[in-house]
C-alpha positions as CSV (number, residue, x, y, z in Angstrom):
1,M,36.2,-51.8,-3.5
2,G,36.2,-48.2,-2.0
3,T,35.9,-46.9,1.2
4,V,31.8,-47.5,2.9
5,I,30.8,-43.6,4.2
6,R,28.8,-44.9,7.0
7,R,26.0,-41.6,8.8
8,L,25.0,-41.3,12.3
9,L,22.7,-39.1,13.7
10,L,22.6,-38.4,17.7
11,L,19.5,-36.4,17.7
12,R,18.5,-35.9,21.8
13,H,14.9,-36.3,23.2
14,G,12.6,-33.6,22.8
15,K,12.0,-31.4,25.7
16,A,9.7,-33.7,28.0
17,D,7.2,-32.3,30.7
18,T,7.7,-33.1,34.0
19,P,4.3,-34.1,35.7
20,L,3.8,-35.3,39.2
21,G,4.3,-38.8,41.1
22,V,5.6,-40.2,37.4
23,T,8.7,-42.2,36.5
24,D,11.6,-40.8,34.8
25,R,11.0,-43.4,32.1
26,D,7.4,-42.7,32.1
27,R,7.6,-38.9,31.4
28,P,5.8,-37.8,28.0
29,L,7.0,-34.8,25.4
30,A,5.9,-31.8,26.0
31,G,4.0,-29.5,23.1
32,R,7.4,-27.9,22.2
33,G,8.6,-31.6,21.9
34,H,6.9,-32.5,19.8
35,R,7.8,-29.9,17.8
36,Q,11.4,-30.7,17.8
37,A,11.1,-33.6,16.8
38,E,9.5,-33.0,14.2
39,Y,11.3,-30.4,13.1
40,A,15.0,-32.8,13.2
41,G,12.5,-34.5,10.9
42,A,11.7,-32.5,8.2
43,Q,15.5,-30.9,8.3
44,V,16.3,-34.7,7.7
45,R,14.4,-35.5,5.0
46,A,15.1,-32.6,3.3
47,Q,18.5,-33.1,3.3
48,G,18.1,-36.8,2.1
49,T,19.8,-38.6,4.8
50,M,17.3,-41.6,5.2
51,P,18.3,-43.9,8.3
52,D,18.0,-47.8,7.4
53,L,17.9,-48.2,11.0
54,A,16.3,-46.4,14.2
55,V,17.6,-47.0,17.3
56,V,15.8,-45.7,20.6
57,S,15.5,-45.9,24.4
58,P,13.1,-47.7,25.8
59,A,11.6,-43.8,27.7
60,L,8.8,-42.7,27.1
61,R,10.4,-39.7,25.3
62,T,12.4,-41.2,23.5
63,R,9.5,-43.2,22.0
64,E,7.6,-39.9,21.6
65,T,10.5,-38.6,19.9
66,W,10.8,-41.2,17.7
67,E,7.2,-41.1,16.6
68,A,7.5,-37.9,15.7
69,F,10.6,-37.3,14.3
70,A,9.9,-40.8,11.5
71,A,6.2,-38.6,11.1
72,A,8.2,-36.7,8.7
73,L,9.6,-39.1,6.5
74,P,8.7,-41.2,3.5
75,T,9.3,-44.4,4.7
76,P,10.2,-44.9,8.2
77,P,13.2,-46.9,9.0
78,K,13.8,-50.2,11.0
79,L,13.4,-49.3,14.7
80,D,15.1,-51.0,17.6
81,I,14.4,-50.1,21.5
82,D,17.8,-51.0,22.9
83,Q,17.5,-50.5,27.1
84,R,20.8,-50.2,27.0
85,L,20.3,-46.6,26.0
86,Y,18.5,-46.1,28.6
87,A,21.4,-46.5,31.3
88,N,22.8,-43.4,29.3
89,T,26.6,-43.6,29.5
90,V,28.7,-43.3,26.4
91,D,30.3,-47.0,26.8
92,D,27.0,-48.1,26.4
93,L,26.5,-45.5,23.6
94,L,29.4,-47.1,21.8
95,E,28.2,-51.1,22.5
96,V,24.8,-50.3,20.6
97,I,26.5,-48.6,17.4
98,T,29.4,-51.0,17.1
99,G,26.7,-54.0,16.9
100,V,24.9,-52.3,14.4
101,P,24.7,-54.8,11.1
102,E,27.2,-53.8,8.2
103,D,24.5,-53.6,5.9
104,V,23.4,-50.1,7.6
105,G,24.5,-47.4,6.1
106,T,22.8,-44.7,7.9
107,L,22.0,-45.1,11.6
108,L,19.6,-42.9,14.2
109,V,20.1,-43.0,17.8
110,V,17.6,-41.5,20.1
111,G,18.7,-40.8,23.2
112,H,19.6,-38.8,26.5
113,N,22.1,-36.1,28.1
114,P,24.5,-37.1,28.6
115,S,25.6,-39.4,26.5
116,I,24.2,-38.1,23.3
117,G,26.1,-35.5,24.0
118,G,29.1,-36.8,25.6
119,L,29.7,-39.1,22.3
120,A,29.2,-36.0,19.6
121,S,31.6,-33.9,21.7
122,T,34.1,-36.3,20.7
123,L,33.5,-38.4,17.6
124,D,35.1,-35.3,15.4
125,D,38.6,-33.9,17.1
126,D,38.6,-31.0,15.3
127,P,35.2,-30.1,14.0
128,P,34.2,-27.0,12.1
129,P,34.2,-23.7,14.1
130,S,30.8,-23.1,13.7
131,L,29.2,-26.4,14.2
132,H,31.3,-26.7,17.1
133,R,29.8,-24.3,19.1
134,A,26.9,-25.5,17.7
135,L,27.4,-27.7,20.9
136,D,28.7,-25.9,23.1
137,D,26.1,-24.8,24.5
138,G,25.2,-28.7,27.0
139,Y,23.4,-30.8,23.6
140,P,20.2,-28.6,24.7
141,T,17.1,-30.9,24.1
142,G,15.7,-31.7,20.9
143,T,19.6,-31.1,18.8
144,L,20.5,-33.5,15.8
145,A,24.2,-33.9,14.8
146,E,24.9,-35.5,12.2
147,F,28.4,-37.5,11.2
148,T,29.9,-38.9,8.8
149,L,32.1,-42.1,9.6
150,N,34.5,-44.0,7.2
151,V,35.1,-47.1,9.2
152,P,32.3,-50.1,9.5
153,W,30.2,-49.8,12.3
154,P,32.3,-52.5,15.1
155,D,35.5,-49.8,14.3
156,V,33.2,-45.8,15.9
157,A,35.3,-44.5,18.7
158,P,36.2,-41.1,19.7
159,G,37.9,-39.6,16.6
160,A,36.4,-41.5,14.2
161,G,34.2,-39.1,12.6
162,Q,33.5,-35.9,11.1
163,L,31.0,-33.7,12.3
164,R,28.6,-32.3,8.9
165,A,25.3,-31.0,10.8
166,V,23.8,-29.8,13.5
167,I,20.3,-29.2,14.1
168,R,18.0,-27.2,16.5
169,R,14.5,-26.1,15.9
170,P,15.0,-22.6,15.9
């Protein structure tokens, strides 16, 4: 039996507004953030990399990012809102990813920096220079990185992936 290739899509939420009196968890997307998420969803659809499962932080801006992203897909995948993604550490993010069911081939994670950018910068030890440069600027809002993984979900760790694409609205 051959190695199963898995895909991991790491999407940082779109640009958010910061209204007075609104908690961080309840910050909504700005218009630009909606456009960023729609663009990322359309690009993923065009590439044919449809997620089987989306794991999303409970924050309003990540849920709105997910909704705009999913609207571009022919059939949205199963959705899991996971509190651990709001904790925003790479360890929490890895805990979520390593617990994904084995039947999931492509996983989309919608979360926050520094965890999304931190994991993206360590998953591939030797990314192609052009893609590495695309991640060098702090993983801006609305950025999506696509990785292929030759290991089962429980074995995902730094160095386990190959960076294949970086999607960001121009």
